[in-house]
C-alpha positions in Angstrom: -34.4 16.6 8.6 -37.3 18.4 10.2 -39.5 17.6 7.2 -38.5 14.0 7.4 -39.4 13.8 11.1 -42.8 15.4 10.5 -43.5 13.0 7.7 -42.6 10.0 9.9 -44.9 11.1 12.7 -47.7 11.7 10.1 -47.2 8.2 8.7 -47.4 6.6 12.1 -50.5 8.6 13.1 -52.2 7.7 9.8 -51.7 3.9 10.4 -54.9 2.1 11.6 -54.6 1.8 15.4 -55.7 -1.0 17.6 -58.7 -0.4 19.9 -58.2 1.9 22.9 -54.9 3.3 21.6 -54.5 6.9 22.7 -53.0 9.7 20.6 -50.2 9.7 23.2 -49.4 6.1 22.5 -49.3 6.8 18.8 -46.9 9.7 19.4 -44.7 7.5 21.6 -44.7 4.9 18.8 -43.7 7.7 16.3 -40.8 8.8 18.6 -39.5 5.2 18.9 -39.7 4.8 15.1 -37.7 8.0 14.6 -35.1 6.9 17.2 -34.7 3.5 15.6 -34.1 5.1 12.2 -31.6 7.6 13.5 -29.6 5.5 16.0 -27.3 4.2 13.3 -24.8 6.8 12.1 -24.2 7.5 8.4 -20.5 7.1 7.5 -18.8 9.3 5.0 -15.2 8.5 3.7 -13.3 11.2 2.0 -10.1 9.7 0.6 -7.2 11.4 -1.3 -4.4 9.8 -3.2 -0.7 10.2 -2.8 -0.4 12.8 0.1 1.5 12.9 3.3 0.2 15.0 6.3 1.0 18.2 4.5 -2.0 19.9 6.1 -2.3 23.0 8.3 -3.8 21.1 11.2 -0.7 18.8 11.2 1.5 21.9 11.7 2.8 22.2 8.2 3.6 25.9 7.8 3.2 25.9 4.0 -0.2 24.1 3.8 -3.3 26.0 2.8 -6.1 23.6 3.9 -8.9 25.6 5.7 -11.7 23.0 5.2 -9.7 20.1 6.6 -8.3 22.2 9.4 -11.9 23.1 10.4 -12.9 19.4 10.2 -10.0 18.6 12.6 -11.1 21.4 14.9 -14.5 19.6 15.2 -13.0 16.1 15.4 -9.9 14.1 16.1 -6.6 14.3 14.3 -4.6 11.1 14.5 -0.9 11.8 14.6 0.4 8.3 14.1 -1.7 6.8 11.2 0.2 4.6 8.7 -0.6 2.6 5.6 0.5 -1.0 5.1 2.3 -0.1 1.8 3.6 3.0 0.1 1.5 2.5 -3.0 -2.3 2.5 -3.6 -3.6 -0.8 -4.8 -2.0 -3.1 -2.2 -3.1 -0.6 0.5 -6.6 -0.4 -0.9 -7.0 -4.2 -0.9 -6.1 -4.1 2.8 -8.4 -1.2 3.6 -11.5 -2.8 2.0 -10.9 -6.2 3.7 -9.2 -5.2 7.0 -6.4 -7.5 6.1 -2.7 -7.3 5.2 -2.1 -7.4 1.5 0.8 -9.9 2.1 -1.8 -12.3 3.8 -4.3 -12.0 0.9 -1.8 -12.2 -1.9 -2.5 -8.7 -3.2 0.9 -7.4 -2.3 2.5 -7.0 -5.8 1.6 -3.7 -7.5 -0.7 -4.6 -10.4 -1.6 -8.2 -9.7 -5.0 -9.9 -9.8 -5.6 -12.2 -6.8 -8.5 -14.4 -6.1 -10.5 -13.6 -3.0 -11.5 -16.7 -1.0 -15.3 -17.1 -0.4 -14.9 -16.7 3.3 -13.3 -13.2 3.0 -15.5 -10.4 1.7 -15.0 -6.6 1.5 -16.4 -5.1 4.7 -19.3 -3.1 3.0 -20.8 -6.5 2.3 -21.5 -6.9 6.1 -22.8 -3.3 6.2 -25.3 -4.0 3.4 -26.5 -7.1 5.2 -27.1 -4.9 8.3 -29.3 -2.5 6.3 -26.8 0.1 5.1 -26.9 1.7 1.6 -23.2 1.6 0.4 -21.8 3.6 -2.4 -18.3 4.1 -3.8 -17.3 7.1 -6.0 -15.4 5.6 -7.7 -12.0 4.1 -7.3 -11.7 0.4 -6.3 -8.3 -0.9 -7.3 -8.4 -3.7 -4.9 -6.3 -6.1 -6.9 -9.1 -8.7 -6.9 -12.5 -8.8 -8.7 -14.9 -6.9 -6.5 -17.7 -9.2 -5.4 -21.0 -7.9 -6.8 -22.6 -7.7 -3.4 -20.0 -5.1 -2.2 -21.7 -1.9 -3.3 -25.2 -0.7 -4.1 -23.5 1.6 -6.5 -19.8 2.0 -7.5 -19.3 4.6 -10.3 -18.5 8.2 -11.0 -22.1 9.0 -10.1 -22.3 7.1 -6.8 -23.7 9.2 -4.0 -25.7 8.9 -0.8 -28.4 10.8 -2.6 -29.0 7.7 -4.9 -30.9 6.0 -2.1 -34.2 7.0 -3.6 -33.1 6.2 -7.2 -32.1 2.7 -6.1 -35.5 2.2 -4.5 -34.1 2.5 -1.0 -35.6 4.3 1.9 -34.3 7.9 1.8 -33.7 7.6 5.5 -31.7 4.4 5.3 -28.3 4.8 6.9 -25.5 5.0 4.3 -21.8 4.4 3.9 -20.5 6.6 1.1 -16.9 6.7 -0.2 -15.6 9.5 -2.3 -12.0 9.6 -3.7 -10.1 12.6 -4.9 -7.7 11.7 -7.8 -6.1 15.2 -8.3 -3.3 14.6 -5.8 -2.1 11.5 -7.6 1.6 11.6 -8.6 0.5 12.1 -12.2 -0.8 15.5 -11.1 2.8 16.4 -10.2 4.4 14.8 -13.3 1.9 16.4 -15.8 1.8 20.2 -15.9 -1.4 20.1 -17.9 -3.2 18.0 -15.3 -1.8 20.2 -12.6 -3.4 23.3 -14.1 -6.8 21.7 -14.4 -6.7 20.5 -10.8 -5.7 23.9 -9.4 -7.9 26.2 -11.4 -10.1 26.4 -8.2 -7.2 28.1 -6.4 -7.3 31.8 -5.7 -4.1 33.9 -6.2 -3.3 33.9 -2.5 -3.5 30.1 -2.4 -0.7 29.7 -4.9 2.7 28.7 -3.5 6.0 30.4 -3.9 8.4 27.5 -4.6 11.4 29.5 -3.2 9.8 29.5 0.3 9.0 25.8 0.6 11.1 23.5 2.8 12.6 20.5 0.9 13.5 17.2 2.5 17.3 16.7 2.8 17.2 13.8 0.3 16.1 16.1 -2.5 18.5 18.4 -4.4 17.6 22.1 -4.0 17.0 23.0 -7.7 14.2 24.9 -9.4 12.9 21.6 -11.0 12.5 19.9 -7.6 10.9 23.0 -6.0 8.4 23.2 -8.9 7.3 19.6 -8.2 7.1 20.3 -4.4 5.0 23.4 -5.2 2.6 21.3 -7.3 2.2 18.9 -4.4 1.1 21.6 -2.1 -1.3 23.2 -4.6 -2.9 19.9 -5.5 -3.5 19.4 -1.8 -5.2 22.8 -1.6 -7.4 21.9 -4.6 -8.3 18.7 -2.7 -9.2 20.7 0.3 -11.7 22.7 -1.8 -13.2 19.4 -2.8 -13.4 18.1 0.7 -15.2 21.4 1.7 -17.7 20.9 -1.0 -18.5 17.4 0.0 -19.0 18.4 3.7 -21.2 21.3 2.5 -23.4 18.8 0.6 -23.9 16.9 3.9 -24.9 20.1 5.6 -27.2 21.1 2.8 -29.0 17.7 3.1 -29.4 18.2 6.9 -27.1 15.2 7.6 -24.0 16.7 9.1 -24.9 15.8 12.7 -26.1 12.3 11.6 -22.8 11.4 9.8 -19.4 10.3 11.0 -16.8 11.7 8.6 -13.4 10.1 7.9 -10.7 11.8 5.9 -7.6 9.8 5.0 -5.0 9.3 2.3 -4.0 6.0 0.8 -0.2 6.5 1.3 2.4 9.2 1.3 3.5 11.9 -1.2 3.7 10.9 -4.9 7.4 11.7 -5.3 10.7 9.7 -5.2 11.4 8.2 -1.8 7.8 8.9 -0.8 5.3 6.9 -2.8 6.3 3.2 -3.0 8.6 3.4 0.0 8.2 2.3 3.7 9.7 5.4 5.2 7.3 7.8 6.9 7.3 9.8 3.7 5.6 6.9 2.0 3.4 5.4 4.8 2.6 8.2 7.3 -0.8 9.6 6.3 -3.3 12.2 7.5 -6.3 10.8 9.3 -9.1 13.0 10.6 -12.4 11.7 12.1 -15.4 13.8 13.1 -17.9 12.0 15.3 -21.2 13.9 16.1 -21.7 14.1 19.8 -24.6 11.6 19.9 -22.4 8.9 18.4 -19.4 9.2 20.7 -18.5 6.4 23.0 -17.2 7.5 26.4 -14.7 10.4 25.8 -13.9 9.5 22.2 -14.2 12.1 19.4 -13.9 15.2 21.5 -13.5 18.2 19.2 -10.0 19.5 18.5 -8.2 16.6 20.1 -5.1 14.9 18.9 -4.8 11.1 19.3 -1.3 9.6 19.2 -2.3 5.9 19.2 -0.8 3.8 16.4 -3.3 3.3 13.6 -2.9 1.0 10.6 -4.9 1.5 7.4 -6.3 -2.0 7.8 -8.0 -0.6 11.0 -10.4 1.6 9.0 -12.8 -1.1 8.1 -13.1 -2.8 11.5 -13.5 0.7 13.1 -16.5 1.5 10.8 -18.1 -1.9 11.6 -17.6 -1.2 15.3 -19.2 2.2 15.1 -22.3 0.9 13.4 -22.7 -2.1 15.7 -21.4 -4.9 13.5 -19.0 -7.5 14.9 -15.9 -7.8 12.7 -15.2 -11.2 11.2 -12.5 -13.2 12.9 -10.3 -13.2 9.8 -9.8 -9.4 9.9 -6.4 -8.4 11.1 -7.2 -4.8 11.7 -8.6 -3.5 15.0 -11.2 -0.9 15.8 -9.9 2.4 17.2 -13.3 4.0 17.8 -16.6 2.9 19.2 -17.5 0.6 22.1 -15.6 -2.4 23.4 -12.2 -1.5 22.0 -9.4 -4.1 21.9 -5.8 -3.4 23.1 -4.1 -0.6 21.3 -1.3 -1.4 18.9 2.4 -1.6 19.9 3.5 -1.7 16.3 2.3 -1.0 12.8 3.6 -3.0 9.9 4.3 -2.4 6.2 5.5 -4.2 3.1 7.0 -3.4 -0.2 7.0 -6.0 -3.0 6.9 -5.8 -6.7 6.5 -2.2 -8.0 5.4 -2.6 -11.6 8.4 -4.3 -13.3 10.8 -4.4 -10.3 10.9 -6.6 -7.2 12.3 -5.4 -3.9 11.2 -7.4 -0.9 11.2 -4.9 2.1 9.4 -5.1 5.4 8.8 -2.4 8.0 7.9 -2.2 11.7 7.2 1.0 13.5 6.3 1.9 17.0 5.6 5.3 18.5 9.2 6.4 18.0 11.3 4.0 16.0 11.2 2.6 12.5 12.8 -0.8 11.6 13.3 -1.8 7.9 14.4 -5.2 6.7 15.8 -5.4 3.2 15.5 -8.9 2.0 17.3 -8.1 -1.3 20.1 -5.8 -0.2 22.1 -6.2 -3.4 19.4 -4.2 -5.2 19.8 -0.4 -5.0 17.0 1.7 -3.6 16.3 3.5 -6.8 16.0 0.7 -9.3 14.9 1.8 -12.7 11.1 1.7 -12.9 9.6 3.2 -16.0 6.7 5.1 -14.4 9.0 6.7 -11.7 11.6 7.8 -14.2 9.1 10.0 -16.0 8.9 12.4 -13.1 10.9 15.6 -13.2 12.4 15.1 -9.7 13.5 11.6 -10.5 15.2 12.8 -13.7 16.9 15.5 -11.7 18.0 13.1 -9.0 19.5 10.6 -11.6 21.2 13.3 -13.6 22.8 14.9 -10.6 23.9 11.6 -9.3 25.7 10.8 -12.5 27.4 14.1 -12.5 28.3 13.9 -8.8 26.1 16.7 -7.7 24.0 15.0 -5.0 24.3 15.4 -1.3 25.2 12.4 0.9 21.5 12.0 1.9 20.3 12.0 -1.7 23.2 9.9 -3.1 22.5 7.1 -0.6 19.5 5.8 -2.7 21.7 5.3 -5.7 24.3 3.1 -4.0 24.6 -0.3 -5.6 23.6 -2.0 -2.4 21.6 -1.1 0.7 21.8 -2.1 4.3 20.2 -5.4 5.4 18.6 -3.5 8.3 17.7 0.1 8.9 16.7 1.7 12.2 15.5 5.2 12.6 14.6 7.4 15.5 11.6 9.1 14.0 11.4 11.8 16.7 15.0 12.9 16.6 15.3 12.2 12.8 11.9 12.7 11.2 13.4 12.5 7.6 14.9 9.1 8.5 18.4 9.7 7.1 20.5 8.6 10.1 20.6 4.7 10.2 21.1 3.6 13.7 21.2 -0.2 13.0 25.0 -0.4 13.8 24.8 1.9 16.8 25.5 -0.1 20.0 23.4 2.3 22.0 20.3 1.1 20.1 21.1 -2.6 20.0 18.2 -3.5 22.3 15.8 -1.5 20.2 17.1 -3.1 17.0 16.6 -6.6 18.5 13.1 -5.8 19.8 12.0 -4.4 16.4 13.6 -7.2 14.5 11.8 -9.8 16.6 8.5 -8.0 16.1 9.0 -8.2 12.4 9.9 -11.9 12.3 6.9 -12.7 14.5 4.6 -10.7 12.2 5.9 -12.5 9.1 5.0 -15.9 10.7 1.7 -14.8 12.3 0.3 -13.2 9.1 1.7 -15.9 6.7 3.7 -13.4 4.6 3.2 -14.4 1.0 5.7 -11.8 -0.2 8.4 -14.3 0.7 7.0 -16.7 -1.9 8.3 -15.8 -5.4 5.5 -14.7 -7.7 6.1 -17.5 -10.3 5.7 -20.0 -7.4 2.5 -18.3 -6.2 1.1 -18.6 -9.7 1.9 -22.4 -9.7 0.3 -23.0 -6.3 -2.9 -21.1 -6.9 -3.7 -23.7 -9.5 -3.8 -26.2 -6.6 -5.3 -24.1 -3.8 -7.7 -21.9 -5.9 -6.6 -18.7 -4.3 -3.4 -17.0 -2.9 -4.7 -16.8 0.7 -4.8 -20.6 1.0 -1.3 -21.2 -0.1 0.2 -21.0 3.4 -2.8 -22.4 5.1 -2.6 -26.0 3.9 -1.9 -28.9 6.2 1.7 -28.5 7.4 2.1 -25.0 5.9 2.9 -23.5 9.3 6.2 -25.4 9.3 6.8 -24.5 5.6 6.1 -20.9 6.3 8.7 -20.9 9.1 11.2 -22.6 6.8 10.6 -20.0 4.0 11.0 -17.1 6.5 14.2 -18.5 8.0 15.8 -19.1 4.7 14.8 -15.7 3.3 16.5 -14.1 6.4 19.6 -16.2 5.9 19.8 -15.2 2.2 20.8 -11.7 3.2 23.2 -12.6 6.0 26.3 -13.3 3.9 28.9 -16.1 4.2 28.1 -17.0 7.8 24.7 -18.3 6.6 26.3 -20.5 3.8 25.9 -23.9 5.7 22.2 -23.1 6.4 21.7 -22.1 2.7 23.4 -25.3 1.4 21.1 -27.4 3.6 18.0 -25.4 2.5 18.8 -26.0 -1.1 17.8 -29.6 -0.6 14.3 -28.6 0.8 11.2 -30.2 -0.8 9.6 -26.7 -0.9 10.5 -24.7 -4.0 10.2 -21.3 -2.2 12.8 -22.5 0.3 15.1 -23.6 -2.5 14.6 -20.3 -4.3 15.8 -18.3 -1.2 18.7 -20.8 -0.8 19.9 -20.2 -4.3 19.4 -16.5 -4.0 21.4 -16.3 -0.8 24.2 -18.5 -2.3 24.3 -16.3 -5.3 24.4 -13.1 -3.2 27.5 -14.5 -1.4 29.0 -15.0 -4.9 32.7 -15.9 -5.2 33.0 -16.8 -1.5 30.4 -19.5 -2.0 32.0 -20.9 -5.2 33.9 -23.8 -3.6 30.8 -25.2 -1.8 28.0 -24.0 -3.9 29.0 -24.1 -7.6 28.2 -27.8 -8.2 25.0 -27.4 -6.3 23.9 -24.4 -8.5 24.7 -26.3 -11.6 22.5 -29.1 -10.4 19.7 -26.6 -9.6 19.7 -25.3 -13.2 17.5 -28.4 -13.8 15.2 -27.8 -10.8 11.4 -28.4 -11.4 10.7 -24.7 -10.5 11.5 -22.0 -13.0 12.1 -19.5 -10.2 14.7 -21.8 -8.7 16.4 -22.3 -12.1 16.6 -18.6 -12.6 18.0 -18.0 -9.1 20.6 -20.7 -9.7 21.6 -19.1 -13.0 22.0 -15.8 -11.2 24.2 -17.5 -8.6 26.5 -18.9 -11.3 26.8 -15.5 -13.0 27.8 -14.0 -9.6 30.4 -16.8 -9.4 31.7 -15.7 -12.8 30.4 -18.8 -14.6 27.8 -17.4 -17.0 28.3 -20.1 -19.7 25.9 -22.6 -18.2 23.6 -20.0 -16.9 22.8 -17.9 -20.0 21.0 -20.7 -22.0 18.7 -21.3 -19.0 18.0 -17.6 -18.6 17.2 -17.3 -22.4 14.9 -20.3 -22.2 13.0 -18.8 -19.2 12.8 -15.4 -20.9 11.2 -16.9 -24.1 9.2 -19.9 -23.0 8.2 -19.4 -19.4 5.0 -18.1 -18.0 4.5 -14.4 -17.5 6.2 -14.0 -14.1 8.9 -16.6 -15.0 9.9 -14.5 -18.0 10.0 -11.3 -15.8 12.3 -13.1 -13.3 14.7 -14.1 -16.1 14.7 -10.6 -17.6 15.6 -9.1 -14.3 18.6 -11.4 -13.9 19.7 -10.7 -17.5 19.6 -7.0 -16.6 21.4 -7.5 -13.3 24.4 -9.4 -14.8 25.4 -6.5 -17.1 28.2 -7.3 -19.5 27.9 -11.0 -18.8 24.7 -10.9 -21.0 26.5 -9.5 -24.0 26.9 -12.9 -25.7 23.1 -13.3 -25.8 22.2 -9.7 -26.4 20.8 -10.4 -29.9 18.7 -13.3 -28.6 17.4 -11.2 -25.7 15.5 -9.1 -28.3 12.9 -11.8 -28.3 12.0 -10.4 -24.8 10.8 -7.2 -26.5 7.8 -8.8 -28.1 4.5 -8.0 -26.5 2.6 -10.7 -28.4 3.4 -13.7 -26.2 -0.1 -14.8 -25.2 -0.1 -13.2 -21.8 -2.0 -10.3 -20.4 -1.0 -6.7 -20.5 1.4 -7.2 -17.5 3.7 -8.8 -20.1 4.8 -5.2 -20.7 6.9 -5.4 -17.5 9.2 -8.1 -19.0 9.5 -5.9 -22.1 10.4 -2.9 -20.0 13.2 -4.7 -18.1 14.6 -6.3 -21.3 14.6 -2.9 -23.0 16.5 -1.4 -20.1 19.0 -4.2 -20.1 19.7 -3.8 -23.9 19.9 0.0 -23.5 22.5 -0.5 -20.8 24.5 -3.0 -22.9 24.5 -0.9 -26.1 24.5 2.6 -24.6 21.2 3.4 -26.2 18.0 5.1 -24.9 15.1 3.4 -26.6 11.8 4.0 -24.8 9.0 1.5 -24.3 5.5 2.2 -22.7 
């Protein structure tokens, strides 16, 4: 930096000066020039995949993370930071836009949404303000990245590329680096684990027998080995973080750069990744702000900040720190810098399709309590998802459940149904295993959290309550997912969808409301009506059977499939099976998946069409690679029917 300063002064002094300009005036001009160039902070993001706050600075007694612990001692450790989903791509779409994935339509894991022109990734605004922006190298935003987002996004991207890209070497930068070694595949694959942890010294290896397991895991050598790998992967990541910080220091940029360290979601193991419990959404967040960039008393070294932070707040915070007004469409808030808005009372999260399985779940958390709403309570927590089933811990869990060897806390996730609502005291019950939703002592808390959830669904226009086949239909009209619930009159429709989705999980008491909703002009409302009637099952037969037969001819495939499911749950599969087969073999991509899921759900009722279901095993159906999800579900259904164990990718 000293060389750069001298060079700047020399350049100013060498410029032709106006008459009667003194050397002192030139020196003053040089100082102003230097101040202008250095008043904007550089921003460095160090992100990791699939880790919870298993760091020494967070009080974890098993963690070996000296570099991040040192960063925390020089910066701020945020104790209540959470992601908006328990899985990477939906979260990352929210991080890069400052918006909920359920608002954008990027909520399903492995979908490709269309970003509206008025919404851009926040680095676009930084580049317009003069920042050099690089990403190394994961994007995974679930939409096509606008070309103006990054100066460089690749495995070679680095702030040092400023000169190679014909940029001023003193231009402020925003640089993102992502560590992949903590990904769940690094736990699943022993070979990958060895390559990641080869940087570890002998005293940084973990003794699996000494680690503390969560109560929802069985205490077996297999599970302890996976837990050991998680900790060692994190230590390898800490080495990487230390190297990146050292590069800043070597370049003389440490005191000119605000450093963020964060994870995209929780630990990559069952009941962590993909879930909305703290094990899936509570993340480490450390920010070091050099003294010259601190606003008021922010960023004091070694402090702990307990304010609620959402992952969608990261982008607005960066914009605020560098002096850029966040666009009005951003739903996140700045938690650092000048002119802060009101701190959060709640953070929110959503779970939607995970690969081939749907499970619509929503989460609200305040400083102490966690509320979870299960919109599909007739689906067990641990649905069979191919990717998850490859993990050693998941295999151990499933095997022990089938043999009756699981504890109460672990067996809970294999029950055929789940509670409509869950409420946890995260201070008294950090593992979230004691559901308080039926406890009269917490009735007021339950009501407050439920109301916060329902208000959020409406305010954010939650697209997760619109079935994916219907989203695909409406995008053809609106041009993008975001616009679906922003058409004229859509506020009323969104409220109707939300109310019917809630009623669909409330049982027989909601039957009159569901019968009425089945006549709605909106297909998403009719879908939830048929789903709710089907979930009531036999008790809805008298009032609902004729209506479900009628809805087998509904204009919407999703509604037809929901009606077919309802008839099967009323023990009348004869009329339903031909409809399900037709949707499985002739529908669009997501229509076929919906039909496959119902055929899997109805178990032995599908036996008469088992041979015909084999058509669902064909990949060559004219759709993109996500057609594999329908193949996976169909294969699982046939394996269950025939007692086989055929594997598909």
